[in-house]
matplotlib code that plots the C-alpha trace (Angstrom):
import matplotlib.pyplot as plt

x = [44.6, 47.0, 44.8, 41.6, 43.2, 44.2, 40.7, 39.1, 41.6, 40.9, 37.1, 37.6, 39.8, 37.6, 34.6, 36.1, 37.1, 33.6, 32.0, 34.1, 33.6, 31.7, 31.2, 33.5, 30.5, 29.5, 33.2, 33.8, 30.4, 31.8, 35.1, 33.2, 31.6, 34.8, 36.6, 33.5, 33.2, 37.1, 37.4, 40.9, 39.5, 36.7, 36.7, 37.1, 38.5, 38.8, 41.7, 41.0, 43.3, 41.5, 38.3, 35.2, 33.4, 36.1, 35.3, 33.7, 29.9, 29.7, 27.4, 28.1, 25.7, 25.8, 28.5, 26.4, 26.4, 23.1, 23.8, 25.8, 26.1, 28.4, 26.7, 28.7, 31.7, 32.9, 31.8, 32.3, 31.1, 28.4, 26.7, 27.8, 25.3, 27.2, 25.3, 22.9, 25.1, 24.6, 21.6, 21.1, 21.2, 18.6, 19.8, 21.7, 22.5, 24.8, 23.2, 25.0, 27.7, 28.7, 27.2, 26.1, 24.9, 21.6, 20.1, 20.9, 17.9, 19.9, 19.2, 15.6, 16.9, 17.9, 14.6, 15.7, 16.1, 14.1, 15.9, 17.3, 18.7, 20.4, 19.5, 21.8, 23.8, 23.7, 21.7, 20.1, 17.7, 14.6, 13.4, 13.6, 10.4, 10.2, 11.1, 7.8, 9.7, 11.2, 8.3, 10.0, 10.9, 10.0, 12.1, 12.7, 14.6, 15.9, 15.5, 17.9, 19.1, 18.3, 16.1, 13.7, 10.6, 7.5, 6.6, 6.6, 3.3, 5.0, 5.7, 2.2, 2.8, 5.2, 2.5, 5.1, 6.5, 6.5, 8.6, 8.5, 10.7, 11.7, 11.6, 13.7, 14.4, 13.0, 9.9, 7.0, 3.6, 0.9, 0.1, -2.1, -5.2, -3.3, -1.4, -4.0, -2.5, 0.5, -1.5, 1.7, 2.9, 3.7, 5.9, 4.8, 7.1, 7.2, 7.7, 10.0, 9.4, 7.3, 4.5, 1.0, -2.6, -5.0, -4.1, -5.7, -8.5, -6.8, -4.5, -7.2, -7.0, -3.4, -4.5, -0.9, 0.2, 2.0, 3.5, 2.2, 4.3, 3.4, 4.6, 6.1, 4.7, 2.1, -0.8, -4.3, -7.9, -9.4, -8.2, -9.8, -12.0, -10.8, -7.8, -10.0, -9.7, -5.8, -6.3, -2.6, -1.2, 1.0, 2.3, 0.5, 2.4, 0.4, 1.8, 3.0, 0.9, -1.9, -4.5, -8.0, -10.7, -10.2, -9.1, -12.0, -12.7, -12.4, -8.6, -8.0, -9.3, -7.3, -6.4, -2.7, -2.1, 0.7, 2.0, -0.4, 0.7, -1.5, 0.1, 0.6, -2.1, -2.6, 0.7, 1.6, 3.6, 4.9, 2.3, 4.4, 7.4, 5.4, 2.3, -0.3, -3.7, -6.4, -7.5, -4.4]
y = [15.7, 14.2, 11.0, 13.1, 14.9, 11.7, 10.2, 13.3, 13.1, 9.4, 9.9, 12.9, 10.7, 7.6, 9.7, 11.2, 7.8, 6.0, 9.1, 8.6, 4.8, 3.6, -0.1, -1.6, -2.4, 1.3, 2.4, 0.0, 1.2, 4.9, 3.7, 1.7, 5.1, 6.9, 4.5, 4.1, 8.0, 8.8, 10.2, 11.3, 13.8, 15.0, 18.9, 18.1, 14.5, 12.2, 11.1, 7.4, 7.1, 9.5, 8.9, 8.8, 11.7, 14.0, 13.1, 15.8, 15.5, 12.6, 13.0, 10.6, 10.0, 7.5, 5.7, 5.6, 7.3, 9.2, 11.8, 11.9, 15.1, 15.3, 17.7, 19.8, 17.7, 16.3, 12.8, 11.0, 7.3, 4.9, 4.4, 0.9, -1.7, -1.5, 1.8, -0.7, -1.0, 2.4, 1.2, 4.1, 6.8, 9.4, 11.7, 11.1, 14.0, 13.4, 16.3, 18.2, 15.8, 13.5, 10.2, 7.8, 4.3, 3.3, 4.0, 0.5, -1.3, -2.0, 1.6, 0.6, -1.6, 1.7, 1.8, 4.9, 7.2, 10.2, 12.2, 11.2, 13.9, 12.8, 15.6, 17.1, 14.0, 11.5, 8.8, 6.3, 3.4, 3.2, 3.9, 0.7, -1.1, -1.6, 2.1, 2.0, 0.1, 3.4, 4.0, 6.9, 8.8, 12.6, 13.8, 12.3, 14.7, 13.4, 16.2, 16.7, 13.1, 10.4, 8.1, 6.4, 4.0, 4.6, 5.5, 2.1, 1.3, 1.1, 4.8, 5.5, 3.8, 6.5, 8.2, 10.4, 11.9, 15.7, 16.4, 14.5, 16.1, 14.0, 16.8, 16.8, 13.2, 10.8, 9.2, 8.0, 6.4, 7.8, 9.1, 6.6, 7.7, 6.2, 9.5, 10.5, 8.2, 10.9, 13.3, 14.9, 16.1, 19.8, 19.5, 17.4, 18.2, 15.9, 18.6, 18.2, 14.3, 12.2, 11.2, 11.1, 10.1, 12.1, 14.2, 12.0, 13.7, 12.2, 15.0, 17.2, 15.2, 16.5, 19.3, 20.2, 20.8, 23.9, 23.3, 21.2, 21.1, 18.8, 21.2, 20.0, 16.3, 14.7, 14.9, 15.0, 15.6, 18.0, 19.5, 17.9, 20.5, 18.7, 20.8, 23.6, 21.9, 22.8, 25.8, 26.0, 25.8, 28.5, 27.2, 25.4, 24.7, 22.8, 24.4, 22.6, 19.4, 18.1, 19.3, 20.7, 22.9, 25.7, 26.1, 26.2, 29.5, 27.7, 26.7, 30.3, 31.9, 29.7, 32.1, 31.5, 30.8, 33.2, 31.4, 29.6, 28.6, 26.9, 28.2, 26.1, 23.6, 21.3, 21.5, 19.9, 16.5, 13.9, 11.2, 8.3, 9.5, 10.3, 7.9, 8.9, 7.8, 9.3, 5.8, 5.5]
z = [48.4, 45.7, 45.7, 45.2, 42.1, 40.6, 41.2, 39.6, 36.5, 36.3, 36.2, 33.5, 31.4, 31.6, 30.8, 27.8, 26.6, 27.1, 25.5, 22.4, 22.3, 19.2, 18.2, 15.9, 13.8, 13.4, 12.8, 10.1, 8.4, 8.5, 7.2, 4.2, 3.3, 3.6, 1.2, -1.2, -1.7, -1.8, 1.7, 1.0, -1.5, 0.7, 1.3, 5.0, 5.6, 8.3, 10.5, 10.7, 13.4, 15.6, 17.9, 15.8, 17.7, 16.3, 12.6, 10.7, 10.4, 12.7, 16.0, 18.9, 21.6, 24.3, 22.4, 19.3, 15.9, 15.6, 13.1, 9.9, 8.0, 5.1, 2.9, 0.3, 1.2, -2.2, -1.6, -5.1, -5.1, -3.9, -0.6, 0.6, 1.9, 5.3, 6.0, 7.7, 10.5, 11.5, 13.4, 15.6, 13.0, 13.0, 10.5, 7.2, 5.3, 2.2, 0.1, -2.4, -3.6, -6.4, -5.0, -7.7, -7.9, -6.2, -2.7, -1.1, 0.2, 3.4, 4.4, 5.1, 8.0, 10.0, 11.8, 13.8, 10.7, 10.9, 8.0, 4.6, 2.6, -0.6, -2.8, -5.5, -6.3, -9.3, -7.6, -10.2, -10.0, -8.2, -4.6, -2.3, -2.5, 1.3, 2.1, 4.3, 6.8, 8.2, 10.3, 12.1, 8.8, 8.8, 6.0, 2.7, 0.4, -2.8, -5.3, -8.3, -9.0, -11.7, -9.8, -12.0, -11.6, -9.8, -6.3, -4.2, -2.6, 0.8, 0.8, 1.8, 5.1, 6.2, 8.4, 10.3, 7.0, 7.1, 3.9, 0.9, -1.9, -5.1, -7.6, -10.8, -11.2, -13.7, -11.9, -13.8, -12.7, -10.6, -7.2, -5.2, -3.2, -0.4, -0.2, 2.1, 4.8, 5.0, 7.3, 8.7, 5.3, 5.1, 1.9, -1.2, -4.1, -7.1, -9.8, -12.8, -13.5, -15.8, -13.4, -15.0, -14.1, -12.2, -9.2, -6.4, -4.4, -1.3, -1.3, 0.1, 3.4, 4.0, 6.3, 7.3, 3.7, 3.2, -0.2, -3.0, -6.1, -9.1, -11.8, -15.2, -15.2, -17.3, -14.9, -16.5, -15.8, -13.5, -10.3, -7.4, -5.6, -2.5, -2.6, -1.4, 2.1, 2.4, 4.8, 5.5, 1.9, 0.9, -2.4, -5.3, -8.5, -10.8, -14.3, -17.2, -17.1, -19.1, -16.6, -18.0, -16.9, -14.2, -10.6, -8.4, -6.4, -3.1, -3.9, -5.1, -2.0, 0.6, 3.4, 3.3, -0.5, -1.6, -4.8, -7.5, -10.9, -13.3, -16.5, -19.8, -19.0, -21.1, -22.5, -25.8, -25.7, -28.0, -27.4, -28.5, -26.4, -23.5, -23.2, -20.9, -20.0, -17.9, -16.8, -14.8]

ax = plt.figure().add_subplot(projection="3d")
ax.plot(x, y, z, "-o")
ax.set_aspect("equal")
plt.show()
C-alpha cells in the first residue's frame, strides 16, 4: 500500500513538473520582455524564480507558451526582437500599456499567431512589411498608437483575418482593391488617420462585414454602390472625409444597419499640409 501511495505521489509530482516545463528559449524570451518593459514596475509582476506557468498572463499548454495577456499592466518600454522565440504563441495581448518603439519585424516569424492586440500604447514606426506571413492571424488590433506609413501590400494576404482595427494612428496612403481578399473580415476600422484616395469597391465583397469605420480621413470621390452588398453591416462611419455625392438608397436600407454617419463631407482641409489626389 505504501508503495502504491508513493507511486501515485511520484506520478502527480512528475506530472506537475512536466506540465510546467517550458523551453529555455521561450523562458528567456519572456524574461527579455520583462526586462525591456520594466517588469519590476508592472502592476502585477513576475517571480522569475518560480515556474513560468505561475506567471501572470502566461498560458502554458503542453509545455509551450501559447498565450501572453499583459493588458493594463503598466508595461513601459519596447517589445524585444526575441519575441520571435515564443514560436507557439497564439495570443499576444499587450494592450493599454506604455509600450513604445516599433513593432519588431521578428513578430512575423511567429506563424501560430491568431491574435495581436497592441492597442492604447505609444508604438511608432511602420507596420512590418511582411505582416502577411502571419497566415493564421484573425485579429490585428492596433488602435490609439503613433503608427505611420502606409498599409503594406502583404496585409491583403491575411485571408483568415476577422478584425482589422488600426484607428487613431498616423497612417497615410490608400486602401487597395485587394481588400476584397479579406473575405472573413467582420470589423474594418481605419478612422482617425490621414488615409486618402477612393474607397475601393472591393470592400463590397466583404460579405461578413459588420463594422466599417473610415471616418476622419481624407478619402475622396463617391461612395461605391457595392457597399449595398454588405447585408450584415451594422455600423458605417464615413463622416469627416472629402467624399462627394450622396449615399445610395441600397446602402441606407441595409437590413441590419443601425449607425450611419456621413456628416461633414466634403470637409475643408489645408491642401498644402494634406495633399490628396483622386487619382491615387
